C-alpha angles and dihedrals in degrees: 000000000000119000119231097241091051091051092052091052093043092051092051093049092049092046095052111110140172111247115188117235094248090058093058118100104225097249113144124241115221110252089232090064090051088053090051090052092049089052089056089051088053090063095064118128114259135174116246092005090272092145091202098183122107129174137203109199124203109196085191107051091188090066092055092046092053090050090048090052090051090050088054092048095046095045101043123088110246092243090055097043115113116194092206090056091050091050092047091054092045094051099039093099097052093107098024123103103202136005115210117193109208117210132187104215110197109241129232096254109087091190089069108089116239091237090060091056091047091052091046089055090047089052089053090052091050089052088052093048094050090048090050089053090054088055093047089248116143126212144198116200104206129190095166132112114018093334096112095026120113088245089067090052089052092047090053094044093240128164121251091254094052122093133206105227094191143278122282110213105202129193145108130286134199091220134022126206120250117253127240142171121214100197120059116240090240088065092052101047133063115189119208115192126182 
């Protein structure tokens, strides 16, 4: 028998989908809801209480997208620069409400492995994404373009040991894609008893 609280959480997890920025509808999310989602991210598990997640929130996603395009332009050799790529980056936020840059900020306890802090930040992002689903907010977690390039770290004023984990483009959509899994659970799990 499934308990009601479990079913609510299970339904949200199974409903969560990636919705590309161009499929969003341009409706604005109240800033207060973004704050609520960031608070959920803050409750992620983390070893040594390092709380390694940091966020830069653009309430105007278009502003971030223009800056991202300029980073691409200014950090790409002329022979590799593609105008269409620049324009894609610049226009990506046209229908997006907020852009949230997720950062893994290396904690002060060197005994904590880096991978544990990265996974803690990823857990925080999953908390945020599940909360967004509960609010009918859609998201696209992007690591493309200059997002994980050293030029983005410089732009954000990060330390060498910090890491940009991606940008969450948040908004609303008129339709959401159906979910699917390609590999059966039986092929992903090995039970050991006794």
